[in-house]
MIMIRO-382969 format. One line per 4 residues: their letters; for each residue x negated, y negated, z negated of C-alpha. Coordinates in pm, 1 decimal, always signed. Example, Ala and Ser with C-alpha at 12.3 -4.5 7.8 and 13.67 -1.06 7.14 Angstrom:
BEGIN
AS) -1230.0:+450.0:-780.0 | -1367.0:+106.0:-714.0
***
This chain:
BEGIN
MSGL) -12256.5:-7522.3:-14681.2 | -12617.5:-7509.9:-14590.1 | -12867.8:-7795.6:-14682.6 | -12784.8:-8153.6:-14726.4
PEPF) -12508.8:-8322.5:-14534.7 | -12619.6:-8522.4:-14249.0 | -12352.3:-8807.4:-14188.1 | -12204.9:-8886.0:-13849.4
DHAV) -12431.5:-9068.2:-13621.6 | -12251.0:-9111.1:-13307.9 | -12029.3:-8974.6:-13049.7 | -12104.0:-9001.3:-12673.7
VVCG) -11859.5:-9088.4:-12397.0 | -11938.0:-8986.9:-12055.0 | -11843.9:-9262.9:-11818.3 | -11875.9:-9211.8:-11439.5
DLDA) -11839.2:-9608.9:-11384.0 | -11999.2:-9772.9:-11643.2 | -11892.9:-10130.1:-11521.1 | -11533.3:-9995.3:-11572.6
AVAN) -11611.0:-9870.3:-11880.4 | -11738.5:-10189.9:-12031.2 | -11413.5:-10374.3:-11901.2 | -11210.6:-10093.4:-12065.4
WRAL) -11369.3:-10104.7:-12396.3 | -11383.0:-10472.0:-12416.4 | -11010.0:-10474.5:-12346.5 | -10987.5:-10240.4:-12661.4
GFTL) -11140.1:-10520.1:-12863.7 | -11493.3:-10371.5:-12917.8 | -11832.7:-10550.4:-12892.9 | -12093.2:-10374.0:-12697.0
TPRG) -12457.1:-10379.7:-12696.1 | -12620.8:-10517.9:-12338.0 | -12686.8:-10243.7:-12100.7 | -12958.1:-9990.0:-12201.1
YHTL) -13196.2:-9807.8:-11955.3 | -13332.2:-9490.7:-12132.6 | -13653.5:-9366.9:-12034.3 | -13467.0:-9003.6:-11952.3
GSQN) -13285.8:-9165.7:-11671.9 | -12947.6:-9254.7:-11831.5 | -12776.5:-9605.4:-11903.9 | -12566.7:-9686.9:-12191.1
HCIM) -12373.0:-9952.9:-12394.3 | -12321.1:-9894.3:-12762.9 | -12056.5:-10003.6:-13005.0 | -12227.1:-10048.1:-13332.9
LARD) -12003.1:-9963.5:-13657.6 | -12120.1:-10015.0:-14014.4 | -12277.1:-9662.0:-14050.7 | -12255.0:-9500.2:-13713.4
YLEL) -12145.6:-9589.4:-13345.5 | -11995.3:-9487.2:-13017.2 | -12224.2:-9462.2:-12707.9 | -12082.9:-9515.7:-12351.8
LHVT) -12329.0:-9309.1:-12159.9 | -12386.4:-9298.7:-11762.4 | -12629.7:-9053.8:-11599.3 | -12764.6:-9183.3:-11268.1
APSP) -12925.0:-8841.2:-11156.9 | -12920.1:-8476.1:-11292.2 | -13256.0:-8421.0:-11487.8 | -13330.6:-8136.8:-11738.7
SRQY) -13269.2:-8357.6:-12034.1 | -12936.8:-8502.1:-11888.0 | -12784.9:-8201.9:-11737.7 | -12530.3:-8143.6:-11976.1
YWDA) -12398.5:-8497.5:-11949.5 | -12424.5:-8502.3:-11560.9 | -12208.1:-8167.2:-11560.2 | -11970.6:-8360.6:-11802.8
QRRG) -11948.9:-8656.4:-11599.4 | -11866.7:-8469.0:-11257.0 | -11609.0:-8315.5:-11442.4 | -11452.4:-8641.2:-11543.9
GGCA) -11630.5:-8752.0:-11834.3 | -11479.9:-8807.9:-12193.2 | -11605.8:-8739.2:-12517.4 | -11897.1:-8503.5:-12460.6
AMSC) -12106.1:-8472.5:-12773.3 | -12126.7:-8574.9:-13124.5 | -12453.6:-8625.5:-13331.5 | -12526.2:-8667.6:-13671.0
KSSD) -12830.8:-8832.2:-13847.6 | -13133.7:-8669.5:-13923.8 | -13438.2:-8822.7:-14132.5 | -13655.0:-8599.2:-13962.8
AFAT) -13567.0:-8407.8:-13615.0 | -13834.8:-8142.9:-13685.5 | -13742.1:-8055.2:-14021.2 | -13386.5:-8052.4:-13901.6
ADRL) -13467.8:-7843.1:-13577.4 | -13680.1:-7565.0:-13830.7 | -13372.0:-7570.1:-14096.1 | -13132.0:-7481.3:-13790.6
RAAG) -13374.7:-7198.3:-13671.5 | -13401.6:-7073.3:-13995.1 | -13003.3:-7048.0:-14002.3 | -12998.3:-6850.9:-13673.3
FQPS) -12943.6:-7120.3:-13409.5 | -13152.6:-7230.9:-13129.4 | -13208.8:-7603.9:-13092.6 | -13395.2:-7749.8:-12833.3
DPIE) -13746.3:-7887.2:-12942.4 | -13731.2:-8234.9:-13062.7 | -13760.9:-8486.0:-12772.4 | -13863.1:-8837.3:-12836.3
FSRP) -13752.1:-9097.0:-12592.4 | -13664.7:-9498.8:-12613.9 | -13501.9:-9797.8:-12428.5 | -13586.0:-10153.0:-12454.5
VRLD) -13337.7:-10369.3:-12653.3 | -13349.6:-10740.6:-12577.9 | -13224.7:-10943.6:-12871.7 | -13038.7:-11273.3:-12869.9
DGSE) -13374.0:-11474.3:-12921.3 | -13465.2:-11340.8:-12574.5 | -13728.9:-11107.5:-12712.8 | -13750.1:-10734.6:-12612.0
HPAT) -13864.9:-10450.5:-12818.7 | -13845.2:-10062.6:-12785.1 | -13552.8:-9857.1:-12938.6 | -13722.8:-9538.9:-13010.7
FRVT) -13535.2:-9203.1:-13094.4 | -13596.4:-8818.5:-13179.5 | -13312.7:-8574.0:-13071.2 | -13288.4:-8217.4:-13137.2
ALDG) -12983.3:-8075.1:-12946.5 | -12789.0:-7738.7:-12901.9 | -12617.9:-7776.4:-12569.9 | -12472.9:-7430.1:-12659.0
APGA) -12297.6:-7513.7:-12974.1 | -11949.5:-7406.1:-13031.2 | -11677.7:-7629.8:-12827.9 | -11945.2:-7903.6:-12721.0
RYFV) -12278.7:-8037.9:-12743.4 | -12393.8:-8126.3:-13098.0 | -12723.6:-8259.3:-13152.2 | -12892.6:-8484.8:-13441.9
CEHR) -13050.1:-8813.1:-13386.6 | -13366.5:-8962.5:-13585.1 | -13364.8:-9338.6:-13549.6 | -13709.3:-9442.1:-13541.6
TPEL) -13593.7:-9811.0:-13511.1 | -13246.2:-9855.4:-13656.2 | -13325.2:-10224.5:-13732.4 | -13288.1:-10275.1:-13362.1
LWRP) -12942.1:-10141.1:-13313.2 | -12727.6:-10234.5:-13653.3 | -12724.9:-10581.9:-13617.1 | -12471.8:-10823.1:-13724.9
EWMA) -12408.6:-10995.1:-13382.1 | -12300.9:-10650.6:-13246.4 | -12101.5:-10494.5:-13536.4 | -11812.5:-10744.9:-13551.4
HANG) -11523.0:-10621.5:-13333.7 | -11196.3:-10778.2:-13250.0 | -11020.0:-10473.9:-13335.2 | -11168.4:-10451.0:-13680.5
ARAI) -11331.0:-10100.9:-13619.6 | -11579.7:-10024.3:-13896.3 | -11659.6:-9669.1:-13894.6 | -11579.3:-9310.0:-13737.3
AATY) -11331.0:-9161.0:-13988.5 | -11286.2:-8839.0:-13812.4 | -11352.5:-8643.7:-13487.4 | -11112.7:-8374.0:-13333.4
LVVE) -11276.0:-8085.2:-13132.1 | -11045.4:-7851.8:-12973.9 | -11138.6:-7485.9:-12927.6 | -10936.9:-7159.0:-12865.4
AEQV) -10726.3:-7088.8:-13192.3 | -10927.6:-6748.4:-13232.2 | -11248.7:-6954.2:-13216.1 | -11126.8:-7207.6:-13510.6
SATA) -11272.7:-7008.9:-13802.9 | -11603.4:-6914.7:-13653.3 | -11655.0:-7251.0:-13500.5 | -11581.3:-7439.8:-13843.0
EAYA) -11832.4:-7202.3:-14014.1 | -12106.1:-7286.7:-13768.7 | -12054.7:-7657.7:-13795.7 | -12053.4:-7636.7:-14179.0
VLTG) -12387.4:-7479.4:-14128.5 | -12523.1:-7747.9:-13847.4 | -12400.5:-8043.3:-14029.5 | -12455.0:-7939.6:-14395.8
GAII) -12080.5:-8046.2:-14469.8 | -11836.2:-7855.1:-14653.3 | -11508.9:-7696.4:-14537.2 | -11242.5:-7852.7:-14735.6
EATD) -10909.6:-7718.5:-14556.8 | -10870.1:-7411.5:-14337.1 | -10596.6:-7247.9:-14148.9 | -10574.7:-7002.1:-13862.2
EAAT) -10517.0:-7286.9:-13638.2 | -10743.2:-7595.8:-13775.4 | -11006.7:-7663.2:-14015.3 | -11159.3:-7972.7:-14168.1
IAIG) -11530.7:-8024.0:-14257.1 | -11618.8:-8306.9:-14501.4 | -11923.8:-8525.3:-14387.9 | -11977.5:-8790.3:-14654.2
DARF) -11655.8:-9008.6:-14610.5 | -11572.8:-8873.3:-14263.5 | -11414.5:-8561.7:-14158.3 | -11516.7:-8316.7:-13860.4
VIVA) -11185.5:-8157.4:-13766.2 | -11186.3:-7815.7:-13555.8 | -10845.7:-7763.4:-13407.1 | -10658.1:-7506.4:-13163.4
PQAL) -10462.1:-7706.6:-12902.9 | -10129.8:-7622.8:-13020.3 | -10222.4:-7749.3:-13360.8 | -10366.0:-8107.2:-13251.1
AVAA) -10100.4:-8331.1:-13285.0 | -10009.5:-8209.8:-13631.9 | -10371.8:-8219.0:-13748.3 | -10422.6:-8583.1:-13620.0
GAPQ) -10079.0:-8710.9:-13727.6 | -10020.3:-8814.2:-13344.5 | -9701.2:-8617.2:-13194.6 | -9820.8:-8757.8:-12871.1
LQHA) -10139.6:-8625.3:-12855.9 | -10226.7:-8330.7:-12636.3 | -10559.7:-8170.8:-12540.3 | -10546.8:-7828.3:-12351.5
ERGY) -10920.3:-7762.3:-12293.2 | -11198.0:-7721.9:-12536.2 | -11356.7:-8033.1:-12615.6 | -11339.7:-8346.8:-12823.3
AAIR) -10989.6:-8476.4:-12818.9 | -11006.8:-8801.3:-13032.1 | -11191.8:-9002.9:-13248.7 | -11000.8:-9160.9:-13553.6
LATS) -11154.6:-9495.5:-13650.3 | -11153.7:-9696.9:-13979.2 | -11022.1:-10054.3:-13918.0 | -11029.5:-10353.4:-14125.5
NLAG) -10775.2:-10546.1:-13954.0 | -10521.2:-10320.4:-13748.5 | -10259.4:-10596.9:-13720.5 | -10526.1:-10808.6:-13539.2
ARAH) -10629.9:-10512.6:-13309.0 | -10244.0:-10459.2:-13229.4 | -10219.4:-10823.3:-13137.7 | -10549.0:-10813.2:-12954.8
WREQ) -10399.6:-10508.3:-12725.2 | -10100.1:-10673.9:-12674.8 | -10271.6:-10970.9:-12511.6 | -10481.7:-10754.9:-12317.8
GVES) -10213.2:-10552.4:-12186.1 | -10353.1:-10211.3:-12346.6 | -10117.9:-9913.5:-12402.8 | -10090.0:-9837.3:-12767.3
IDLS) -9847.2:-9622.0:-12962.8 | -9789.5:-9725.1:-13338.5 | -9733.7:-9400.3:-13553.7 | -9677.9:-9593.5:-13874.6
PEVT) -9738.8:-9934.7:-14043.7 | -10110.2:-9836.1:-14081.8 | -10193.3:-9607.1:-13756.9 | -10194.0:-9689.5:-13406.1
LIPA) -10291.8:-9447.0:-13114.0 | -10456.5:-9550.2:-12809.2 | -10404.2:-9271.2:-12527.8 | -10698.3:-9110.0:-12358.7
MQAN) -10640.5:-9261.2:-12031.8 | -10706.0:-9627.6:-12203.9 | -11063.7:-9487.4:-12337.9 | -11241.1:-9296.8:-12079.2
GVAL) -11080.7:-8967.4:-12172.4 | -11081.3:-8973.7:-12544.9 | -10779.8:-9100.1:-12756.3 | -10859.0:-9319.7:-13028.1
IFEQ) -10645.7:-9332.6:-13349.4 | -10701.4:-9679.0:-13549.1 | -10599.0:-9644.4:-13910.8 | -10616.3:-9939.9:-14149.7
R) -10860.6:-9870.8:-14441.8
***
């Protein structure tokens, strides 16, 4: 463990067709923010949860700052990156450099946010990233204007989603230990479980699971879950109303697999390439 734990901020789900993604995620029972247009040349919709969020991201053209996501989009999308919060992106970049990593210099960018009253304001962010982080891109996000994102009208979801409970990052079996050690330093979290095929880092109330392909189903408690390539395979979400979520999915014709009375799996094909595991909390 190194430094203070930096809690989950958001997971980035890259979408080749953002309009189709909006329809997918609304059918899943999520409330989406209005479309955002970044000054960096990408577009998004966000799914705001109590402390963190999911970002549906589309890149309109390649550029130095968006090249990683452009490449991920051309490969078919899916969950391409995860970020933690930072209260000071410059200080975090200094901490990571002192630990031997090579993060990018923090960049500041914004996107206009239109509120329900019709007013428009720039939501501003500072980000420092490691495109070469083990397994997938990792970055930290400093929110300069959090009050423009975490708003009550965007935080109520028909599926009861409340928070990211865990993310599952697949790497080669021989890379699990080194990857976990790296992410413990990157996030400031503590490794609380470790075997040859899986390791779990505690980041506040959430878990960051690094796992070999053959151990993914057991680690996630989902026998149907498979993900052969490196990258993010699944996101576990805490929900306050799994029964309501199940009723919503039936009504919308969404494929779901009940794993227990408290847990349901949404296959990756239903959610732009990343499996969603809803757990009653």
